[in-house]
C-alpha positions as CSV (number, residue, x, y, z in Angstrom):
1,M,30.8,4.3,128.9
2,K,31.3,3.0,125.4
3,Y,33.7,0.2,124.3
4,C,35.4,-0.5,121.0
5,V,34.3,-3.8,119.5
6,E,37.7,-4.4,117.9
7,C,40.2,-3.7,120.8
8,G,37.9,-3.3,123.8
9,S,39.2,0.2,124.7
10,E,36.9,2.2,127.0
11,Y,35.6,5.6,126.0
12,Q,33.4,8.3,127.4
13,D,29.9,8.5,126.0
14,H,30.6,11.6,123.8
15,V,33.4,9.9,121.9
16,T,32.3,8.5,118.4
17,E,35.4,6.7,117.2
18,C,38.2,4.5,118.6
19,A,41.6,6.2,118.5
20,D,43.3,2.9,117.7
21,C,40.7,1.3,115.4
22,P,39.3,3.9,113.0
23,G,35.9,3.0,111.7
24,S,35.2,0.5,114.4
25,Q,31.9,0.6,116.3
26,L,31.6,1.8,119.8
27,V,28.9,0.1,121.9
28,D,27.7,0.0,125.5
29,A,28.7,-2.7,128.0
30,E,25.5,-4.7,127.5
31,T,26.1,-5.0,123.7
32,M,29.7,-6.1,124.4
33,R,28.3,-8.9,126.7
34,Q,25.7,-9.9,124.1
35,R,28.5,-10.3,121.5
36,R,30.6,-12.2,124.1
37,L,33.4,-9.7,124.0
38,P,35.3,-9.0,127.2
39,L,35.2,-5.6,128.8
40,P,38.6,-4.1,129.8
41,H,38.1,-4.6,133.5
42,E,36.9,-8.2,133.1
43,R,39.1,-11.2,132.8
44,D,39.1,-12.8,129.3
45,T,38.2,-16.4,129.9
46,R,38.0,-17.5,126.3
47,E,39.8,-20.7,125.5
48,F,42.0,-20.4,122.4
49,I,42.4,-23.6,120.3
50,R,45.1,-24.4,117.7
51,V,43.6,-24.3,114.2
52,G,46.8,-24.6,112.3
53,T,50.5,-24.3,112.1
54,A,53.0,-22.4,109.9
55,E,56.5,-23.6,109.0
56,D,58.0,-20.1,109.0
57,P,57.2,-16.6,110.5
58,L,56.2,-15.1,107.2
59,T,53.5,-17.7,106.7
60,A,52.4,-17.3,110.3
61,E,52.0,-13.5,109.7
62,D,50.0,-14.2,106.6
63,Y,47.6,-16.4,108.5
64,V,47.3,-13.9,111.3
65,R,46.5,-11.0,108.8
66,L,43.9,-13.2,107.1
67,L,42.1,-14.1,110.3
68,E,42.3,-10.5,111.6
69,A,40.8,-9.3,108.4
70,E,37.8,-11.5,109.1
71,H,37.6,-10.1,112.6
72,I,38.7,-13.4,114.2
73,P,40.8,-12.9,117.4
74,V,44.0,-14.7,116.8
75,F,47.1,-15.5,118.7
76,S,50.3,-16.8,117.1
77,R,53.3,-18.3,118.9
78,P,56.5,-20.0,118.0
79,R,56.8,-23.6,119.0
80,R,59.6,-26.2,118.8
81,G,62.3,-23.8,118.3
82,G,64.7,-24.7,121.1
83,T,67.5,-27.1,121.5
84,V,65.5,-29.4,123.8
85,D,62.7,-29.6,121.2
86,V,65.2,-30.7,118.5
87,L,66.5,-33.4,120.8
88,T,63.2,-34.7,121.9
89,T,61.2,-34.4,118.6
90,G,64.0,-34.7,116.0
91,N,62.5,-31.7,114.2
92,P,65.2,-29.2,113.6
93,H,62.8,-26.6,112.1
94,P,60.7,-24.3,114.1
95,W,56.9,-24.0,113.5
96,W,54.3,-21.5,114.7
97,E,50.9,-22.3,116.2
98,I,47.9,-20.3,115.1
99,L,45.2,-20.2,117.9
100,V,41.7,-18.7,117.8
101,P,38.8,-18.6,120.3
102,E,36.8,-21.9,120.6
103,D,33.7,-20.4,119.0
104,Q,35.7,-19.3,115.9
105,V,37.5,-22.6,115.2
106,Q,35.4,-23.8,112.3
107,K,35.5,-20.5,110.3
108,A,39.2,-20.1,111.0
109,T,40.0,-23.7,109.9
110,E,38.2,-23.2,106.6
111,L,39.9,-19.9,105.9
112,L,43.3,-21.3,106.7
113,A,42.7,-24.4,104.5
114,R,41.8,-22.2,101.6
115,E,44.9,-19.9,102.2
116,K,47.2,-22.9,102.5
117,A,45.9,-24.4,99.2
118,Q,46.4,-21.1,97.5
119,L,50.0,-20.8,98.9
120,D,50.8,-24.4,97.8
121,A,49.5,-23.7,94.3
122,T,51.6,-20.5,94.1
123,A,54.7,-22.4,95.3
124,E,54.1,-25.1,92.7
125,E,53.8,-22.5,89.9
126,A,57.0,-20.8,91.1
127,A,58.9,-24.1,91.2
128,Q,57.8,-24.9,87.6
129,A,58.8,-21.5,86.4
130,A,62.2,-21.9,88.0
131,E,62.7,-25.3,86.4
132,E,61.7,-23.9,83.0
133,E,64.1,-20.9,83.4
134,E,66.9,-23.3,84.4
135,R,66.2,-25.5,81.3
136,E,66.3,-22.4,79.0
137,T,69.5,-21.2,80.6
138,E,71.1,-24.7,80.1
139,N,70.0,-24.8,76.5
140,A,71.4,-21.3,75.8
141,V,74.8,-22.3,77.4
142,S,75.0,-25.7,75.6
143,A,74.3,-24.2,72.2
144,P,77.5,-22.1,71.8
145,G,78.7,-24.4,69.0
146,T,75.9,-23.1,66.8
147,A,77.2,-19.6,66.8
148,T,76.8,-17.4,63.8
């Protein structure tokens, strides 16, 4: 039998490509074990560690896509979104946890830090552009006495 290194699906030996992950490699069980990837019939015992959080679902999706593009298994889940959490933590806003396998923590942390810095820089640029646009609009409105 062969297994997809991306999703772990099992295939007969004559199959050359995973139906769900086009272009991914199909390997034998021994290669899966060497790469520390679980086989479909084996229990996945990897421990997932939180490497970051996101304040909104769109950012969480961005982080998940980034990590998946680097072939890092990732799990995202909403946290602190219920009424009890608001009462106990005082935080009225939900946030999402980003979790990866223990052996991928360092790489994932570095990738998320770079992505967060880029998102923060983009947000600052957008805020500055909005302020400039607002000033231009105010100047255009306050200058009607100088009409032709």
